C-alpha positions as CSV (number, residue, x, y, z in Angstrom):
1,M,-11.7,-44.8,10.3
2,N,-14.5,-43.0,8.5
3,N,-14.3,-40.1,10.9
4,S,-10.5,-39.9,10.4
5,F,-11.0,-39.9,6.6
6,L,-13.6,-37.1,6.8
7,L,-11.5,-35.0,9.1
8,D,-8.5,-35.4,6.7
9,L,-10.7,-34.5,3.7
10,Q,-12.1,-31.4,5.5
11,N,-8.6,-30.2,6.3
12,K,-7.5,-30.6,2.7
13,I,-10.5,-28.6,1.5
14,F,-9.9,-25.9,4.1
15,D,-6.2,-25.6,3.0
16,K,-7.3,-25.2,-0.6
17,I,-9.8,-22.5,0.4
18,K,-7.0,-20.6,2.2
19,I,-4.7,-20.9,-0.8
20,H,-7.5,-19.6,-3.1
21,N,-8.2,-16.7,-0.8
22,K,-4.6,-15.7,-0.8
23,K,-4.5,-15.6,-4.5
24,E,-7.6,-13.4,-4.6
25,S,-6.4,-10.9,-2.0
26,I,-3.1,-9.0,-1.9
27,L,-2.2,-8.4,1.7
28,F,-0.5,-5.3,2.9
29,S,1.9,-6.3,5.6
30,P,2.8,-3.6,8.2
31,S,0.3,-1.9,10.6
32,T,-2.8,-3.3,8.9
33,L,-1.8,-6.8,10.0
34,G,-2.4,-8.4,6.7
35,K,-5.4,-6.4,5.6
36,D,-6.5,-6.7,2.0
37,L,-4.8,-3.8,0.1
38,N,-8.0,-2.9,-1.7
39,H,-9.7,-2.2,1.7
40,C,-6.8,-0.3,3.2
41,T,-7.3,3.4,3.6
42,I,-4.8,6.1,2.6
43,E,-4.1,6.9,6.2
44,E,-3.2,3.3,6.8
45,I,-0.8,2.9,3.9
46,L,0.8,6.4,3.7
47,P,0.5,7.9,7.2
48,H,3.5,10.2,6.8
49,L,1.7,12.1,4.0
50,L,-0.9,13.2,6.6
51,V,1.7,14.7,9.0
52,Y,4.0,16.5,6.6
53,S,2.8,18.3,3.5
54,S,4.6,17.0,0.4
55,M,3.8,18.4,-3.0
56,A,5.4,20.4,-5.8
57,T,3.5,23.6,-6.4
58,I,3.5,26.5,-8.8
59,E,1.5,29.7,-8.8
60,S,-1.2,29.7,-11.5
61,K,-0.1,33.1,-12.8
62,E,3.4,31.8,-13.7
63,K,4.3,31.3,-17.4
64,V,4.3,27.9,-19.1
65,W,8.1,28.0,-19.5
66,V,8.5,28.2,-15.7
67,A,6.3,25.1,-15.3
68,T,8.2,23.3,-18.1
69,S,11.6,23.9,-16.4
70,M,10.2,22.6,-13.1
71,L,8.8,19.5,-14.8
72,V,12.2,18.7,-16.2
73,R,13.4,18.3,-12.6
74,F,10.3,16.8,-10.9
75,L,9.3,14.2,-13.6
76,A,12.1,12.0,-12.2
77,T,10.9,12.2,-8.6
78,H,7.8,11.2,-6.6
79,T,5.4,13.3,-8.7
80,N,4.6,13.8,-12.3
81,N,2.4,16.9,-11.9
82,L,2.7,20.3,-10.3
83,V,-0.2,21.6,-8.2
84,A,-1.3,25.1,-9.4
85,M,-2.0,27.4,-6.5
86,E,-4.0,30.6,-6.0
87,S,-4.0,32.3,-2.6
88,D,-2.5,29.2,-1.0
89,T,-5.3,27.0,-2.4
90,P,-4.9,24.2,-4.9
91,V,-6.9,25.1,-8.0
92,G,-5.6,22.7,-10.6
93,M,-2.6,20.7,-11.9
94,I,-0.2,20.9,-14.7
95,G,1.9,18.0,-15.9
96,S,3.5,16.7,-19.1
97,K,0.1,16.1,-20.7
98,E,-0.9,19.8,-20.6
99,V,2.5,21.0,-21.9
100,L,2.6,18.4,-24.7
101,Q,-1.0,19.2,-25.7
102,G,-0.1,22.9,-25.8
103,V,3.1,22.6,-27.8
104,Y,1.5,20.1,-30.2
105,S,-1.2,22.7,-31.1
106,N,1.0,25.8,-30.8
107,P,4.7,24.9,-31.2
108,T,6.0,28.5,-30.7
109,H,8.0,30.6,-28.3
110,D,4.8,32.5,-27.5
111,F,3.1,29.5,-26.1
112,F,5.8,29.3,-23.4
113,V,6.3,33.0,-22.6
114,E,2.8,34.4,-23.1
115,Q,0.5,31.6,-21.8
116,S,0.2,31.1,-18.1
117,V,-0.3,27.9,-16.1
118,H,-3.9,29.0,-15.5
119,D,-4.5,29.0,-19.2
120,I,-3.6,25.3,-19.7
121,M,-3.9,23.6,-16.3
122,S,-6.4,20.8,-15.7
123,V,-9.0,21.4,-13.0
124,N,-10.0,17.8,-13.0
125,M,-8.0,17.0,-9.9
126,E,-9.0,14.4,-7.3
127,K,-8.9,15.6,-3.6
128,A,-9.0,12.4,-1.6
129,S,-10.0,11.8,2.0
130,P,-7.5,10.1,4.3
131,K,-10.3,7.5,4.9
132,M,-10.6,6.7,1.2
133,R,-9.9,3.1,0.3
134,V,-7.1,2.2,-2.1
135,Y,-9.7,0.6,-4.4
136,D,-11.7,3.8,-4.6
137,L,-8.6,5.9,-5.0
138,L,-7.3,4.0,-8.0
139,K,-10.8,3.9,-9.6
140,K,-10.9,7.8,-9.3
141,M,-7.4,8.0,-10.8
142,N,-8.4,5.7,-13.6
143,D,-11.6,7.7,-14.3
144,I,-9.7,11.0,-14.7
145,G,-6.9,9.3,-16.6
146,R,-4.2,10.5,-14.2
147,D,-2.3,8.7,-11.5
148,F,-2.4,11.7,-9.3
149,A,-4.4,12.9,-6.3
150,L,-4.3,15.3,-3.3
151,V,-4.9,14.2,0.3
152,Q,-5.3,16.7,3.1
153,T,-2.9,16.7,6.0
154,T,-3.8,17.0,9.7
155,D,-2.9,20.7,9.6
156,G,-5.0,21.5,6.5
157,E,-2.2,21.4,4.0
158,F,-2.0,18.9,1.1
159,S,0.2,16.1,0.0
160,T,0.3,14.4,-3.4
161,I,-0.3,10.8,-4.2
162,S,1.0,9.3,-7.4
163,A,1.6,5.8,-8.7
164,R,5.3,6.2,-8.2
165,R,4.7,7.1,-4.6
166,L,2.5,4.1,-4.2
167,L,5.5,1.9,-5.1
168,E,6.5,2.3,-1.4
169,V,3.3,0.5,-0.6
170,G,3.8,-2.2,-3.3
171,I,7.1,-3.2,-1.8
172,L,5.4,-4.1,1.5
173,C,2.6,-6.3,-0.1
174,D,2.5,-10.0,0.5
175,T,2.1,-11.7,-2.8
176,R,3.8,-14.2,-5.0
177,I,2.4,-12.8,-8.2
178,K,5.3,-12.5,-10.7
179,V,5.8,-9.9,-13.4
180,S,5.4,-12.7,-16.0
181,D,1.8,-13.1,-14.7
182,M,0.9,-9.6,-15.7
183,P,-0.9,-9.2,-19.1
184,S,1.2,-7.8,-21.9
185,K,0.1,-4.4,-23.2
186,K,0.6,-2.4,-26.4
187,V,4.2,-1.0,-26.6
188,V,4.2,2.4,-28.3
189,T,7.2,2.6,-30.6
190,F,8.8,5.1,-33.1
191,Q,11.5,5.0,-35.7
192,K,14.6,7.2,-36.1
193,E,13.3,9.0,-39.1
194,D,10.0,10.0,-37.3
195,S,9.4,13.7,-36.5
196,L,8.9,15.2,-33.0
197,G,5.3,15.9,-34.1
198,F,4.7,12.3,-34.7
199,L,6.3,11.3,-31.4
200,I,4.3,13.8,-29.3
201,G,1.1,12.8,-31.1
202,E,1.7,9.1,-30.2
203,M,2.2,10.1,-26.5
204,L,-1.1,12.0,-26.5
205,R,-3.1,9.5,-28.5
206,N,-1.9,6.5,-26.4
207,N,-1.9,8.4,-23.0
208,T,1.7,7.2,-22.4
209,D,4.9,8.8,-21.1
210,V,7.2,6.2,-22.6
211,V,7.8,5.6,-26.3
212,I,10.4,3.0,-27.4
213,L,12.7,3.2,-30.4
214,E,11.7,0.2,-32.5
215,H,13.8,-3.0,-31.9
216,T,16.0,-1.2,-29.3
217,P,16.0,-0.4,-25.6
218,L,16.2,3.3,-26.3
219,F,13.3,5.4,-25.2
220,V,11.8,9.0,-25.1
221,T,9.8,10.5,-22.3
222,P,8.2,14.0,-21.9
223,Q,11.3,14.9,-19.8
224,T,13.5,14.2,-22.9
225,I,11.4,16.5,-25.0
226,F,11.3,19.3,-22.4
227,E,15.0,19.1,-22.0
228,K,15.4,19.8,-25.8
229,I,12.8,22.6,-25.6
230,S,14.8,24.2,-22.7
231,E,18.0,23.9,-24.8
232,L,16.3,25.7,-27.6
233,N,15.4,28.6,-25.3
234,Y,11.7,27.5,-25.3
235,L,11.6,27.6,-29.1
236,G,12.9,31.1,-29.5
237,E,13.4,31.7,-33.2
238,I,12.4,28.1,-33.9
239,D,9.7,27.8,-36.6
240,N,9.6,24.1,-37.3
241,F,10.0,22.3,-34.0
242,L,7.4,19.6,-34.7
243,D,9.1,18.8,-38.0
244,S,12.5,18.1,-36.3
245,K,13.7,14.5,-36.3
246,V,13.6,12.4,-33.2
247,S,17.4,11.9,-33.7
248,T,17.9,15.5,-32.4
249,L,16.8,14.2,-28.9
250,N,19.1,12.7,-26.3
251,L,17.7,9.2,-26.3
252,K,18.2,7.2,-23.1
253,T,18.7,3.5,-22.6
254,G,16.0,1.6,-20.7
255,R,16.6,-1.1,-18.2
256,I,15.7,-4.6,-19.2
257,I,14.8,-6.9,-16.3
258,S,13.8,-10.5,-16.1
259,D,10.1,-11.0,-15.6
260,N,10.7,-13.9,-13.2
261,I,10.5,-11.8,-10.1
262,T,7.6,-10.8,-7.9
263,V,5.7,-7.6,-8.3
264,P,6.8,-6.3,-4.9
265,E,10.4,-7.0,-5.9
266,M,9.8,-5.0,-9.2
267,C,8.3,-2.2,-7.1
268,K,11.5,-2.0,-5.1
269,I,13.7,-1.9,-8.3
270,M,11.5,0.8,-9.9
271,L,11.4,3.0,-6.8
272,G,15.2,3.4,-7.0
273,M,15.2,4.3,-10.7
274,K,15.5,7.8,-12.2
275,N,13.1,6.9,-15.0
276,A,10.4,4.9,-13.4
277,F,9.7,2.2,-15.9
278,V,11.3,-1.1,-16.9
279,M,11.3,-3.3,-19.9
280,T,10.9,-7.1,-19.9
281,Q,11.2,-9.4,-22.9
282,N,7.6,-8.7,-23.9
283,N,6.4,-5.7,-21.9
284,V,7.0,-2.2,-20.8
285,L,5.9,-1.6,-17.2
286,T,5.2,1.6,-15.3
287,P,4.4,2.3,-11.7
288,W,0.7,2.4,-12.6
289,D,0.9,-1.1,-14.1
290,L,2.4,-2.5,-10.9
291,I,0.1,-0.8,-8.5
292,T,-3.1,-1.7,-10.4
293,T,-1.9,-5.3,-10.5
294,L,-1.5,-5.4,-6.8
295,A,-4.9,-3.7,-6.1
C-alpha cells in the first residue's frame, strides 16, 4: 500500500517536472527532433541558406537614391537591409535607419544624388558561423541593434538572416505560449498635424519601423516615407520636406488580430503579410518580438 502510494506520488512529481521543463524550453520540431531552439545552430534551422546564396546587394559606390529605391521594394520581403559590396566582398549594410538618419540631418536633393552608399553605410555587421547557436545569434543582433546578420554558404557566398526570415523557424516551434502572454511594449504614435520631421525623429529615437496614428489602425513605416521621397524626385526642388505634414503620406491600415492564438500561429500569419507587423488590442508586434519570445 505504502509502496503504491509512493510510486504514484513519484509519477505525479515527474509529470510536473516534465510540464515545467516544457514551459522553460521552446522545442524546434523538424530535423533537430525536439531540440531546444536556443541551442539549435543556424545550419540546423535554416539549412537552405547554406546551399544557395540569398541576399540583396548594392555596390558601395552607388548613390543613396539608388539604395532608397531598392529599399522601397525590399522592405516588404525577407530582408530590411541591403548588403554593401566592394570587389564582391560584403563591407557594410544600408537599411532604413541609415537613410532616415541621413535625410533627417540633411533633407535635400544633394543627400540622395551626391552621397554614396559608402558614405552612410553601417560597418557594424554580424557575420555568423553556420555553427552559431540561435541564442548567440539573437544576442549579437540585440547588441548591434539590428535584426540582421550574414552567414557564409558552402561555396563561400553569403546569405542574410533577419527576424522576418526567422519567422519560418517560429512556425515550426512546439509551444503553447500565446500572444496574450507576451509583455506589452510602448506603442509609438503620432497625430495628423505632426510633421514628417517629428515622425522620422520618433522612429530614430525609439528604434522602430512602425509608428501608429493615435487611436486608429493607420500606420507609417520607412517604406511609406521612401515612397513619398521617390514621388518627389528625391526632394528635387523641395526645401521644406521635414516641415511637411504627415497627412501628405499614403497611410496604410494595419491588421488587428486576436491575441488568443499561439506565437507559432502568429508567425505563420505574419510571414504571409506584406507589412510584417500586427496589432492586438494592447500591443504592436513585429517579427523581432515573436522570435525573441520563442528564443
